[in-house]
C-alpha positions as CSV (number, residue, x, y, z in Angstrom):
1,X,-7.0,2.0,-22.0
2,X,-4.5,3.2,-19.2
3,X,-4.7,1.3,-16.1
4,X,-6.4,2.4,-13.2
5,X,-6.5,1.5,-9.5
6,X,-9.2,2.9,-7.2
7,X,-11.5,4.1,-9.8
8,X,-7.9,6.6,-10.9
9,X,-5.8,6.6,-13.3
10,X,-2.7,4.1,-12.1
11,X,0.8,5.8,-10.9
12,X,3.0,3.8,-8.8
13,X,5.5,4.5,-6.4
14,X,9.0,3.3,-6.4
15,X,8.7,0.9,-3.4
16,X,5.9,-1.1,-5.9
17,X,7.6,-4.2,-7.9
18,X,4.9,-5.3,-9.9
19,X,0.7,-5.4,-9.7
20,X,-2.0,-8.5,-10.0
21,X,-4.5,-6.7,-12.4
22,X,-7.9,-7.9,-14.1
23,X,-8.6,-7.0,-17.6
24,X,-11.8,-7.2,-19.2
25,X,-13.1,-6.9,-22.6
26,X,-16.7,-7.9,-24.4
27,X,-17.9,-9.3,-21.1
28,X,-14.7,-12.1,-20.5
29,X,-11.7,-11.0,-17.9
30,X,-8.4,-12.4,-18.1
31,X,-6.5,-12.3,-14.3
32,X,-2.7,-12.0,-13.9
33,X,0.2,-10.5,-12.5
34,X,2.7,-8.6,-13.7
35,X,6.3,-6.7,-12.6
36,X,7.4,-3.3,-12.7
37,X,10.9,-3.5,-12.5
38,X,13.5,-5.9,-13.8
39,X,16.1,-7.5,-11.5
40,X,18.5,-4.4,-12.4
41,X,15.5,-2.3,-11.3
42,X,14.5,-1.2,-14.8
43,X,11.1,-0.2,-15.9
44,X,9.4,-3.2,-18.0
45,X,6.5,-2.9,-20.4
46,X,3.9,-3.0,-17.7
47,X,2.5,0.3,-19.1
48,X,1.6,-1.6,-22.6
49,X,1.2,-5.2,-21.0
50,X,-1.7,-6.7,-22.3
51,X,-1.7,-10.4,-20.7
52,X,0.7,-13.6,-21.4
53,X,-2.7,-16.0,-21.8
54,X,-2.4,-17.2,-25.6
55,X,-6.4,-17.5,-26.0
56,X,-7.1,-13.7,-24.2
57,X,-4.4,-12.2,-26.8
58,X,-5.9,-14.1,-29.7
59,X,-9.3,-12.7,-28.4
60,X,-8.7,-9.3,-27.6
61,X,-6.4,-8.8,-30.8
62,X,-7.2,-5.5,-32.6
63,X,-9.0,-4.4,-29.5
64,X,-6.5,-3.4,-27.1
65,X,-7.9,0.3,-27.0
66,X,-11.0,-1.6,-25.4
67,X,-9.4,-3.6,-22.8
68,X,-10.3,-2.3,-19.6
69,X,-7.2,-2.6,-17.3
70,X,-7.4,-2.9,-13.4
71,X,-5.0,-2.8,-10.7
72,X,-6.7,-5.3,-7.6
73,X,-3.2,-5.5,-5.6
74,X,0.3,-3.3,-5.2
75,X,2.5,-5.5,-4.2
76,X,6.3,-5.1,-3.0
77,X,8.1,-8.7,-3.6
78,X,7.4,-11.7,-6.2
79,X,6.0,-13.6,-3.6
80,X,3.1,-10.9,-2.7
81,X,2.8,-11.2,-6.5
82,X,2.3,-14.9,-6.5
83,X,-0.1,-15.3,-3.4
84,X,-2.6,-12.5,-4.4
85,X,-2.7,-13.3,-8.1
86,X,-3.6,-16.8,-7.0
87,X,-6.2,-15.0,-3.9
88,X,-8.0,-13.5,-6.9
89,X,-8.0,-16.8,-9.2
90,X,-9.2,-18.6,-6.3
91,X,-11.6,-17.2,-5.1
92,X,-13.3,-16.0,-8.5
93,X,-13.1,-19.6,-9.4
94,X,-11.7,-18.0,-12.9
95,X,-10.7,-21.6,-13.7
96,X,-14.3,-22.9,-14.2
97,X,-16.0,-19.3,-15.2
98,X,-16.8,-19.7,-18.5
99,X,-16.5,-16.2,-18.5
100,X,-12.6,-15.8,-17.9
101,X,-9.9,-16.8,-19.9
102,X,-7.4,-18.1,-17.4
103,X,-6.5,-21.5,-18.2
104,X,-4.4,-22.8,-15.1
105,X,-3.2,-21.5,-11.6
106,X,0.3,-21.4,-10.6
107,X,0.8,-23.8,-13.7
108,X,-0.4,-26.4,-11.3
109,X,-4.3,-26.3,-12.2
110,X,-5.7,-26.5,-15.1
111,X,-8.8,-27.0,-17.6
112,X,-7.6,-31.1,-18.2
113,X,-6.7,-31.8,-15.1
114,X,-9.6,-29.6,-12.7
115,X,-12.5,-31.7,-15.1
116,X,-13.2,-34.4,-12.7
117,X,-13.2,-32.2,-9.2
118,X,-15.8,-33.1,-7.1
119,X,-16.7,-29.9,-5.7
120,X,-17.1,-27.4,-8.6
121,X,-18.6,-24.3,-8.4
122,X,-21.9,-23.3,-10.2
123,X,-22.2,-20.6,-12.4
């Protein structure tokens, strides 16, 4: 499936440097960020991008055309990308949600070191 933003096909403008996205398939989801242009201001592979999580990619193998890809945030720089990706991961408690394929946040908090958190959300 193609990318959507606000329930419409996604067409970024030139000032947008990256997106924070939600991908959904078979009741599961994955949240991430993707730069639309590189340092040389050339387009990346964002149009066909399916995420970077190894478990997510393994799960959707052979089902790419069924994955719903939604742009949650358009961002002007890397700092904004980082902030809104973390915002979405934390506000959805993605690390603890059994329907999420996200296994870490900012490469700092992950499934292993969060097992002993005193405060965990309940699903």
